[in-house]
N, C-alpha and C positions, 0 to 999 in steps of 0.2 A: 827528368829528361826533357829536352826541347824537341818537340815533334815536328817543327817546321823544317822544310827542306830535307826530309829524310826519306830514303828509299824503303819500300815495303819490307825487303828482306832484313832490314835493321830493326823493324818494329812490329811486324805482323805475322800471324800464322799463315800456313799454306792452305790453298784451296784443295790441293791434292799433291802427291809427289810429282805427278806429271806436269803440273803447272810451274814447276821450278824454273823451266826454261823461260817462261813468260815473265816471271819475277825478275830474272836476271837478263831481261831482253836486251837492254842497252849494252851491257857488258858483253853479252854473248855475241852480238853482232861484230864486235871488235876483236874477238879472241882469235889467236892464231891456231888454236887446237879445237876448232868448232866441231870437228868430227868425233871428238872424244865424248864419252858419256860423263857429264859433269856431276850428275847427282850422286852423292855419297852420304853415308850416315853422319859422318863428322860434321859436314857442312849443314846438313838438315838440322841437326841438333843445335848447332850454333845459331842458325837463323830463326828457328821456331821460337815464338813467344806466345803468351796466352791471348785469348780473345779479348780479355779486358784491356790489354795494352793496345790492341788494335782499335777498340772502341774509344780509348783515350785519344788516339791519333785522329779519329774521325771528329770527336768532340772539339779538339783543339783547332780543327779546320772548319767548324760548322758555319762560321760567318762567310768564309770563302765559298763553301759549297752551296749555301743558301737553302732554298726549299728542296733542292734535289736530294738532300740528305734524308728526306722522308721516303725516298724510293731506291736509292743506291747506297752501296757501301757495306750493308749487312745482309745482302742477298734477299731483300724484302720482296723482290719480284720473282723469286723462285717459283717454278712451275708455270710461269706465264708463257704464252705462245707468241713467237715473233711473227707478226702478220705482214709487216712491210718494213723495208729498209730503203730510205731515200738518201741519195748522196748528191749534193749540189754545191758547187764552188768549194768552200772549205767547211761545209756543214754535213753532219751525218745524223739522220733522224730515224729512230727505231720505234715502231708502233707495236705495242704489246697488248695482248688480250690477257687481262688480269684474272687468272684462273682461281687464285685464292679468294678474291673478292666475289667471283661467281659462285664459288662453293659456299661462302658465307651467305650470299643472297638466297641461294637455293635452300640452305638450312633454315634461314629465317622464314621463308615462305611456307616450308613444311611445318615448322614448329608452331607458327601462328595461323596456319590454315588460311593463308591469304590467297585471294584470287587476283593475281597480277601477272602480267607478261614481263618477263625479265629481259632487259636489253643486254647488249654486249658491253663490257666494261673495259675501256681502252685507256692506256697510259702511253704517252709519247715522251721518250727520252731524247733530248736534242744536244748533240755535241757541237759546240760552236768553235770557230777559229781552229779547225782541226789541222794539226801539223803532221800527224801520222795516223793512219788507220789500216789495219790488216786483219784478215781472218786466217787462222792457222790450225794445223794439227801437229801432233807430236809423233814422230815415227818410232820404229822399234829401237832406235839408238838414242832416244830421248832428244832428238833434234827438232827444233821448231821449224815447220815447213809452211810457208804461205800457200793458201789455196783460194781459188776463185769460185768454189762451189757455193750454191745458194744456201742461205740459212733461213729462208722463208718456211714457216711452220715448224721450225725447230723449237725446242723447249729451252727457256732461259733457266740454267741450272744454278750458277753462282756468280758473284761478282766480287771484285776486290779493288779498292783504290790502292795504287802502288806508289804514288808520288803526288804531293800537293804543295805548291808554293804560290806566290802572287802572280806568276806568269802562266804556269802550266798545271794541268791536272792529267795524271796518267791513270788508266783504269784497264782492268782485264775482266771480260765477261766470258764465262764458259757456257757452251750450248750443246745440245744433243738432239739429233734428228731420229725419227722413227726408222729410217732406212739404215742409218749407220749409227750404232750405239757408241762409237768412240767420241770423246769430247772434242769440241772445236773451241778455239780461244780467240776472241775478238780483242784486239789491243788498240787502245786509243791514247793519243797525246793531243790535248786540246787546250783552249784558253778558258773555257767555262762549260758548265753543264746546266741545261734548263730542263724543266718538265712541264708538259701540257697535260693536265689531269682532267681529261674528258670523263673519266669514270666517276668523279665526284658529282658532276652535274647529272649524270645518268642515274646515280644512286639517289640523289635528292629529289629528282623528278619522279622516281619510282616509289620511294618511301618518304612521303611528304610529312608525316606527322610524328608519331612516337619514335620511329626508328631513323629519322633523318640524320640525327647526330651520331648514330652508330658508325657512320663512315669515319669520322674523326677519331672515335674511340678505337676502331679497328686499325687505323694507320699507326696510332701510338703503340698499340699492343704489338703489332708486327715489327715496328722499329725497335722495340725494347726487349723482344723475346726471340730466341731462335726456334720458332715454332713451324711445324708443318701445318698450314692452315687448311685442315680438312676434317671431316667427321666430327668426333667429339670435341676437337679444338674449336670448331665453329660454334658448337652449342655452348661451350664454356665462355667464349667471347660474348655471345648474346646474353647469357645469364649474368655475366660480370657487368655488362653495360646496363642491364635493367637494375641491378643492385646499386650501381653507381648513380643512376638517375634517381632512384628512390631515396637514397641517402642525401642526394643534393636537394631534393624537394623537402625532405624532413628538416634539413638545415635552414631552408628558407622560412619554414614555419616557426622556427625558434624566436 
């Protein structure tokens, strides 16, 4: 299957039944029966495919997505806190506090009895040449409703790339606030996505020696596994990293 110029509903699994409207966003805006509840089992079954197919879609567009693929597309930023949203000209910048990385750092300090002060770990996702951006909720009739409410301090729940070609990237991010448990959906159509990884510098300035490279190991694990990065998962990542480094050192000695 050629994954270029393909809409998400043709190749990817759902975030949840309610995000159906965002997946069909372009078509939904032009429908004459917008007030109808479009979601139905037959269409859901026809559109749903496995996570592996979605991962193939991402992989086939990895050159186009660049380094941003290490942070978006597979909900790697799940549980992060949205600290700032900056909108200027045709750019939208989202500053995230990476809670999964914070959990890893706290676990590492506890496991190794380190006496260090942990910084905040920030990731900035930057949408360039934005053609369209909105924040939305889904009403009781499954209609997509734009909203101006703030998403500051909301939790980044999931994301999904819905369309990628040489000109455009479309993406949906679902968020949840502590005040309102209903999901909100940020929709983007832009020319490119960049990432400013301040967390990497913060990590390496904090863990300068044996665990400096744990950051890269963590990024790769998070990108390749659908993990909740907390508790025992953090311990497993740290143990896996130490084993990896020991095996690497042993190979150098051969």
